[in-house]
N, C-alpha and C positions, 0 to 999 in steps of 0.2 A: 645251121648258122649259129655260131657261138654268141653268147650273151656278153656284152661289154660291161665290165665292172668299173665303177668309180673308184680310183685308187685311194681316195681320201676316206671312203666310208665302207667299202666292201659291199655296197648296194648296187644292183644293176643300174647302169647310167640312165636307163629309161625311167627309173623310179625316183631319180634325184631331181627335185624341182629347182628352178632358178631362184636364187635368193631374193626375197622381197623385204620391204621395209615398212609394211603397213602397221606392224606392231612389234615391239620387242618380245612379245609372247610367241612369235614365230620361231624363235631360236631354239636349238636343242640344248642338251645338258653339257655344261663345260667339263673338260677332262678332270679337273680337281674334284668336282662333285661326283662325277661318275666313278672315279677310282675309290673314293671313300665309301660310296654306296656298295660297290663291289666287295670291299673288305668287310662291310657290315653284314653282307649276305653269306659269309663263310661261318657255318656252324649255327649255334643257337644263342639266344639272348632273352632275358626276361621281358615280359610284355608291358604295355601301357606306360612306357617311359621310365621304367625301373631298370634301365640298362646303362652300361658304361658309355655308350655313344651319346646318349642324351645328356648325361652328366658332363661329358667332355665338351659337348657343344655349348651348353649353358655356361660352363667355366670359360670357354673361349670368348663368349660375349662379355662376360664380366671383365676379362682381361682387356678386350678391345675398348670397352667404355671406361675402364679404370674405376669401377665401382661395384658394390655388391648389390646387384639388381635381381629381380625375379624374372625368369625367362620361361615362356611357354611356346610350344610349336603347334601350328594349325595348318590346314591344307591350303588355304587361299586367302587373298587379300580382303574379300568381302567379309569372311568370318573374322579375320584379325581386327579390322576396323569396327565392325558391328559389335562384337563381343567386348572389345576394349571400351567403346563408348557406353555400352550397356552397364559395364562394371562401374562407371563413373556417375551414372544417373539413376534416378527413380523415374517411374512412368510419368510423373507430373512435372519433370524437369525438361529443359530444352538445351540443345547443342547449337552453338554459334559456328557457322561455317561460311565459306565463300560460295558465291552462286555457281562457280564452275567446278567446285570440289567434287571429288569422286563420290563421297558419301551422299551428296545431293543429286548428282546426275546419273550415276552408274551403279548404284547398289540395290536397285529394285525395292527400296523401302526396308532393306535389311536392318539398318540401325534402329529405325522405329519399331520393327518387328521384335528384335531381340531385347530391346529396352522396354517392351510392353507399352510403347506409345510415346516415348520422349519425342518432342517436336524439334525439327530442324529450323533454326532461325537463320535466314539467308542474308548475307551481306553482299551488296553489289561491289564488283571488283573489275577493274579494267585489265589487270594482268594476272588474275587468279590469286593474288596475295591478300591476306588479311592484314588489317591495320589496327593500331590501338584506337583510333577514332571510331572505326566501325564497331569494335567491341564495346566501347563506351556507349555508343548510340543504341545498340541492340540490348545491352545489359540494363539500360535505364529507360528504355522505351515505355515499358509498363512494369509496375512493381506491385500490382494488386493481386489478390488471391485468385482472380478469374483468369489469369494469364500464366502459361507454363514458365516456371522459374528457371532462368538461365543457370546452368551448372558447369558447362564445359565449353571450351573453345577447341576446335580442331583445325589444324593447318596441314597442307600437303607439301611435301618436300621430296623432289621438286614438284612444282605446281602442274596443273593440267595444261598449262600453256608453256611449260618448259622453263619456267623461271625458278631461280634458287634464292631462298631466304638467306640473307647474311646473318651471322650470329648477333649483330647489333639489332637487326630487325626482330629476331626471335626474342631477344632479351626485352625489347620494348613491348612486344606482345605479352610476354610473361608478366611484366610490371602491370600492364593493364588488367590482366587476368587476376592477379593478386589483389588489385584494388577493388575488384568486384567479387572476390571469393570464388573464382572459377578455376577448375583444373585445366591443364593444357595437354592436349593429345596431338601427336604428329603422325600423320599418314605418310609413312616412308616407303611407299611402293618402289620409289627410285631414290631412296636415301643414299645409296652408294654413289649414284651419279652426282648428287648434290655435294657429297664429300669430295669427290674427284675434282669438281669445279672449284670449290671454295678453298681447298687446301687446309681447311681447319680439321682438328681431330674430331672423331665421333663424339667424344665427351663434351667438347666445347660446343658442338652443334646441337646437343640435346640437354642432358641434365644440368650441365654447368650454365646453360642459358635459360633454364626454367622449365624444360619439358618434363612432364610427369610420366607419360606413357608413350612409347614409340612402337609402331608396327613396322618392322624392318623387312623390306621386300626381298625375297630370294628368287622367286620365279622369273622376274625380269632381269635378274643379275646372273643367271646361269644354272639355277636349279631346275629340276623337272617340275616339282611342286613344292610348296612350303613357304610359310612366312613365320617370323618370330615376333611374338608380342612381349615387349620388354617393359617392365614396371620399374622405373627409377624411384618413384615414390611407392615403396613396398606396402605401405598401409592400404593402398588402393587395390592390391591384388588379392585381397581376401576372398576366398571361395572361387577364384577365377578358374581353377581346375574343374570345379563342378559346372561352371558355365560351359566350358569346352566339352565336357562329357554330354551334357544335356543337348548341346547344339550339334552333336555328331562330329565333333572335331578332335576327340581323343582317339588317336591312332592306336590300334592294338599292337601293331608292329612299329612302334614309335621310332625305332632306330633308323628306319628308312626315310623319315622326315628329318631327323636330327643329324645323322652321319654326313650327309652332303654339306651341311653347314661347317662341320669339322674340317672337311677338305677345303672349303672356301676361306674360312677365317684363318686357319693355321698356316695356309700357304700364301695368304695375302691376295688370292685371286679375286676376292670381292671387289677390291679397289682397282686391281689391274683391269678386270673386265669393264668396270665403269669408265675408266680412263679411255679405253679403246673405243667404247660406244660413243662417248662424248666427242672424241677426236673425229670419228666418222661423220657425226652431225656437223661439226665445225667445217669439215672438208667439203661437204655438200654445199653449205652456205657460201663458202668461198668460190666454188666452181660456178655457181649460178648468179653471183652477185651482179653481173653486168648484163643480164638478159632483159631487154626492154619489155615492160609490161608485167614482169614477174618480180616480186619482192618478198623478202622474209618478213612475216607479220609480227614476229616476236623475237627479241634478242635470243641468240642460241647460247644457252648456258649449260644445259645438260645433254641428253641424248635425243632431243627432239628438234625437228625443223618444221615450222609452219609456213607454208608458201601461199601467197595470194597470187592467183593467175586467172586470166580469162577462162571461162568454162570451156570454150572450144579447145584451148590448149590442154586442159586437164582431161578432156574427153579423148583427145588424140593419145595422150599418155596412157590412159586406160586401155585403149585399143592395141597399144604395143605390149600389153600384158602386165603393166605395173599395177600393184594393189596399194590403195591408200584410202584413208578416211577423210571426209570433208566435214568439219564441224567447228564450233567456236568461231563465229564470224565468217564462216565459209572458207576458211583456210584449209589447204590440203596438208595433212600431217604425215611426216615420215619419221619413223622411230628406228634407232640403231641399237644393236646388241653386242654382246661379247664376241660373237663370231662374224660380225659384219665384215664383208670383204671390200676393201678399199677400191679394188678394181670394179666391183659391181656398183659401188657408189659413183664412180666415174662414168659408168655406162648409163646410170640414171640421169646424171647431169647432161651427158651428151644427148640423150633422147629428149630431155626437156628443152634443150637448145633447139633441136631440130623441130620439135612440135611448136615452138614459139617462132619458128621461121628465121632463126639466127644462123 
C-alpha cells in the first residue's frame, strides 16, 4: 500500500498533525526565514557573529527603528529578558514588573539568577499592564538601605493577557521611570503583534516613547529560534556581549540565528505574519461571541483569545482533541501564529458551539 503524502509539506499525511492553537510556539518556520537560513547555509562564514549575515540583520533593525542601536542575537526569550535586565541592574537592585508578567511567572527565576539576585517587585494588575501609579508606589515604598533599590521597570508588549500598550501609555510610564531614575525595558516576545494592532511605527512604540532596551521576539513570529536584544540607550549595552558568552548565548554559527531575521525584516514578513495571527484571533472572537455561557475574558488586541467557559464545556473540547492552557483567572487561552489556518479556526469555533450545546 502506498504512503499518502501531504501536498503542502512533502511529509506522509499520517505524520502531519492537525493544527492546534495552544501556543504560537507550535508553528513552524515561515518561508522568508527558511529561505534566508538556506542561503546562509551555502558555503562558509566567520564564526561568533563576525559574518555578513549578522551585520546585515543588525543593520536591518537599525533601519526598521530608524536609529543607531546596538543589536545582539540570543537563542530564546528567557535569555533575552534575563540578560537584558541583568545588564541594567546590580545584585542589590530591584526590577518593577506586573504580577502576570513573563519575568515573574514563567522564567523560573532566570532574571534573579543572571543578575546575581536582583529582586522582582510585583505590581498588581487587572489586565497585565503597568501604570505610572504602580511604579510610583513601588519606587517609593521603601528607600532605606535595607531594601533592594528600584532600578528598572519592565513591561510586556503585548501583555500576558493579550493587551497592547498604546504609545501614550508607554510615554506615561517612561515619564514615571525618569522621575524615579529608572531604566525602561520592554519584553517584546509579541512586539510584532502589538505593532500590527496599533499601526504605530516600531520607533514610536519604543525609543521615541522612552524604551531603553527591547527584546524583540522572533520565535513566535515565524523563526525557528532566536530573539534580538536591542539597546536604544547604547550606554547600557556595555559588555553585553560578555554576558551573552558567559550565559551560553553566543552562537558559534551566529549566522543561523541572524540570517532568518534578514528574511523577516527585509521582506516585511515580520509585520505580515503578525497581522495574520491577529486577524485569526479576531475571527475566533467574532465566531463565538453569541455562545451562551461563553465569553471573551479580555479584549482581543493581539494574537490571543482568552475564553471563560464552564469546565464541562472545556472538558468536552479537550476530548475532541483541542489543546489549550487554562490560567490567569481560569480562562482558556488560544494563540494564533503566522500559519494559522482560518478554516481550522472555524472548526474550533464550530466545536465550541457544539460543546456548549448551541
